[in-house]
C-alpha positions, 0 to 999 in steps of 0.5 A, a space after each residue: 985471722 982466727 979468734 985466737 988472734 983477735 986484734 981489736 985496735 985502731 987498725 982493725 977498726 979503720 979497715 972495718 969502717 972503710 968496708 962498711 962506710 966506703 964513702 964516709 971518709 972516716 979516720 980512726 984516731 984511737 981505740 982504748 980498751 975499757 976495764 971493769 967488764 967481766 964477760 965481754 971485751 969492750 973498747 972505745 973508738 975515737 973517729 973523725 968523719 970527712 965533714 969534721 964531725 968527731 964521734 965515739 964508738 963502743 966496740 963489744 967483742 967476744 973474749 978469746 976462747 977459754 978465757 971467760 966464765 960466761 958464755 953468750 951469743 953475739 948474733 943473738 945480741 946483735 939482732 936483739 939490739 936492732 929490734 930494740 932500737 926500732 921498737 922501744 919502749 926501753 932505750 938502748 945505744 944504737 948498734 950500727 955495725 956488726 963484724 959477724 964473722 970476725 973477718 976484721 977484728 978476729 972475733 965477733 964484734 958489735 960496734 955501737 954509737 957511744 951514749 954520752 952519759 953523765 953517770 949510771 943509775 948506780 952512781 945516782 943511788 950512791 949520791 941519794 944514799 948519802 942524802 938519806 933518800 933512795 926513794 926517787 932513785 928506786 922508783 926511777 929504776 923500777 920504771 926502767 925495768 917495767 919499760 924492758 918488760 913492756 917491750 912487744 914480743 912480736 917485735 923481737 927477733 925470730 931467733 929469740 927462743 919463745 917458750 911454749 908455756 909458763 910451766 914448761 919454761 919454769 921447769 926448763 930453768 930447774 933442768 938447767 940447775 939439775 943438769 949442772 949438778 950432774 955434769 960437774 966433778 963435785 957433788 952438789 947436794 945444795 943444788 939438788 935439795 933446792 931443785 927438789 924442793 922448789 920444783 914442786 912449788 909454783 907461784 901464780 903465773 904471769 905472761 912471759 916478757 922480754 928479760 934483760 938477764 943482768 938487770 941492775 942500775 949499773 947497766 942504766 946510763 943517764 944522759 940527755 936522752 933519758 935512761 939507756 940500758 946496756 949489756 943485753 947479752 943475756 936478753 931472752 924471753 922469760 918470766 919478768 920476775 927473773 929480772 927482779 929476783 936476779 937483782 935481789 941478790 945483787 951485792 953492789 950497794 946501795 941495793 934499790 930493792 933491799 933498801 925498801 922491798 915493799 915499796 919496790 914491789 908495790 911500784 912494779 905492781 902499780 905499773 904492770 897490773 900484777 897482783 900481790 899474789 903474783 909478786 911479793 917478797 916470797 915470789 921475789 925470793 923464788 925468782 932469786 933462784 930462777 933468775 940466776 939459774 943460767 948464770 949460776 950454772 956457768 959459774 959452777 962450770 967455771 969453778 969445775 974447770 978450776 978444780 980440773 986445772 983448766 981455769 978459764 981466766 981469773 974470774 972463775 977463781 974469784 967466783 968460787 967464793 961467790 958460789 958458796 954464798 949462793 949455795 947458802 941462799 938457795 938452801 935457805 930459800 928452799 927451806 923457807 918456801 917449802 915450809 910456807 909457800 905464799 898465797 895462791 901458790 900451787 904445789 905438786 905432789 912430786 917432780 915431773 917424771 924423768 926429772 931429778 927429785 932427790 
């Protein structure tokens, strides 16, 4: 079976569980695809074990080749989830099994235990907004983000790329944006301008940490065991402020940063020991650009595929509208920060040799 013949259904799950749990006497009763995701395909499996225990499982699979905008590696995600289950402090659903070759489902598929959550943190934020008090929910979200960033790097998988140092890592994010501007059919003056302006600037560095990569309250499930963070496909080692900058631009309301940026950042500084020079609204804007760099590059490639008549699914067409708004944000941020960088920032006379400085 090839990826083009992927079949994530009850029959495939039954064959898979029979292989990984041959003495379990498990019976699959249903597999139901979930809607709403835009990156990986997700389904819920209902199973009954020999002892009568009923259980729900989450199946997370690669979509068919060429049908999605965002690309990530299930091998990386599987190993990261295994490490996070073992180390903490952030809680994640227990990833139990992995079809690493697609032998059973026709595509790489992670099978995790279903976390019985009453709601997401985004749901809680909507209720709090109606009551006129988002402060408690904002603090709860910041606490979860800090737990992500407190994860011991030594406990993370060896296959997770470890940047040599902070400066070269930041330059690598600008390289991602420069390369996509050169690789697509249309000229990208907004990207070139943004990279040329911001590459020269450096806010005060901080130690690199685990970065979630899609850090938002909708990915925090609330249940009896406390907050559990899902969707780790873009997890990596990087600057923790990437997660904060990424969330700054999140259009899902209420946004727990934009409702009170000073309180949000003060809470994060209090829990992490960062200084105000290392994290303030200007730094958050800088990392709005860098926190989106990898995903924005994939959005641009998706839009380029649409322009060339090779649309990778409906999401690529939808993202064309979002890209124009991101261009506007990038140029605005580049102008503001190049004119008036924050306290403690350093500024290079020019971009490093060999890198785009147009």
